[in-house]
SEDOKOL-569584 format. One record per residue (C-alpha): residue in three letters; x, y, z. Coordinates in steps of 0.5 Angstrom, whole numbers, plus 500, padded with zeros to 3 digits. Example, Ala and Ser with C-alpha at 12.3 -4.5 7.8 and 13.67 -1.06 7.14 Angstrom:
BEGIN
ala525491516;ser527498514;
//
This chain:
BEGIN
met547394652;thr547388656;ser546392662;pro543399664;his548400669;asn554397665;pro553399658;thr558398652;val559405648;leu561406641;ile565412641;arg571416638;ala577414643;glu579422644;glu573423647;leu575419653;lys582422654;gln579426660;pro573424665;gln566425663;phe562429668;leu554429667;tyr550435670;trp543432673;leu539438672;asp533436676;lys537435683;gln543440680;glu548435682;leu554433678;his556426677;glu562422673;phe560418668;lys563411669;asn563404669;tyr562402662;ser566399656;his567402650;phe570400643;thr571404636;asp571399631;pro563398629;ser565391627;ser566389634;ile559389635;leu558382631;ser563379637;ser558380642;ser551379644;tyr546385646;asp539386649;tyr539393646;ile542397641;leu541404642;ile543409636;thr544416638;ile548419632;asp545425628;ala542425621;lys548428618;ser553423621;val549417619;gln549419612;ser556419612;glu560413609;glu562411616;gly555412619;glu552407613;glu557402615;leu555402622;val548402621;lys549396616;ile553392621;ile548393627;gly543391622;gln547384621;ala548383628;ala541384630;arg539379624;asp544374623;lys543370629;thr536368628;thr534369621;lys540365618;lys536359622;ala529361619;asp526358613;val521363613;ala520370615;tyr513373617;val509379620;asp502380621;ser501387619;met494388619;gly492384625;asn487380621;gly491374618;phe485369616;ile478371613;leu473366613;glu466366610;asp460365615;tyr457360610;val457354616;pro457358622;ser459352627;ile465351623;ser467358622;ser466359629;ser470353632;phe476354627;ser476362628;lys477360636;leu482355634;tyr486360630;asn486365635;ala489361640;cys496362636;gly496368639;val500371634;ser495373628;asn487373628;cys482370624;val475374622;ile469372620;trp465375614;ser458374612;ser457372605;thr455380603;gln462382606;cys466377602;ala463379596;leu463387597;asn471386599;ile473381594;phe469381588;pro471388585;leu478387586;phe478382580;ala476388576;val482392579;phe487386578;ile485386571;gly486393570;leu493393573;glu495388568;leu493392563;leu497398565;gly503393566;trp503393574;pro506400575;lys508402582;ile502405586;lys504412586;asp505412578;ile498410577;asp495415573;thr488416575;glu485420569;ser487415564;glu482411560;val484404562;trp484406570;arg477410569;leu474404566;thr477399571;thr474404576;ala467404573;ala467396572;ala469395580;lys463400581;glu458395577;val461389581;gln459393588;met452394585;leu451387584;asp445384589;val450380592;cys454386595;gly447388598;glu445395600;ala452397603;gly455395596;thr450400593;gln453406598;thr460404597;ala459404589;gln456411590;ala463413594;thr468410590;ser472414585;glu478413581;ser482415587;thr479410592;phe483403590;val489407589;gln489410596;met487403599;phe493400595;ala497406598;tyr495404605;leu496397604;glu503398601;glu505402607;lys502398612;leu505391609;arg512394608;pro518391608;leu513387603;asp513390596;phe506390595;gln505391588;ala510386586;phe506381590;asn500383587;gln503382580;phe506375582;his500373585;his494376581;gly498377574;gly499373568;lys496367567;val492368574;val488374571;glu486369565;gln483365571;tyr479371573;arg475371567;met471366569;his469370575;ile468376571;glu464373566;arg459370572;cys459377575;ile457380568;ser451374568;gln449376574;gly448383573;val445382566;ala440377570;glu439383575;gly437388569;lys444391569;pro448393563;met455391566;ser458395560;ala464397563;leu466390566;lys464387559;thr469392556;leu474391561;leu474383559;gln474384552;asn481388553;ile484383557;asn482378552;his486382546;
//
């Protein structure tokens, strides 16, 4: 649609053999539908430029071979003119594209202002306690997912021995002093379904990114080996605080075998 007054319509040609009349219910008036162009071949879309393309076919029609081809061509028409020239495609689905720890307030504040000036993403500042609580337990979760072979989120068996151990290990990390009182409260509310629900939300929010495939690439394999040092530090810290850290120790032993 290049103009609301002169639309281009993809339609079955036989429908246009006679004048088209529209009845306006609000004013009880009859109008002839005219001043439009039309085509019958979906591929004709590719040879023109449109500000908007409105798809009004019903669900049954769009599931037909002809309907699927139409949707495919419309997608190509909307996409190819720009993405063929692009090196990277991006989207900020979460609103917070960058996170800074408030270790040096003056630096984090000034950088955040600079980043936010871009207008397309947002930088948030977390305290060290927030960072620890939101990030540290995930290392245990990623090790558990590695042990499970990185299944789809919907396929994670929350009753399995590995996942129960993973959840227990993550809760031990949440209860470290570095996570503050909020960590203890979070641990009390954490169950075997907590991280699955969180990941399911992120999976939906971050589409079309394959969130679990990204996790496997970014956190799996050799990267998990690098997380051992962090887990060992969590264990040492917990023991120093008088906590046994038994689940985290067992999880670490399992990934070592």
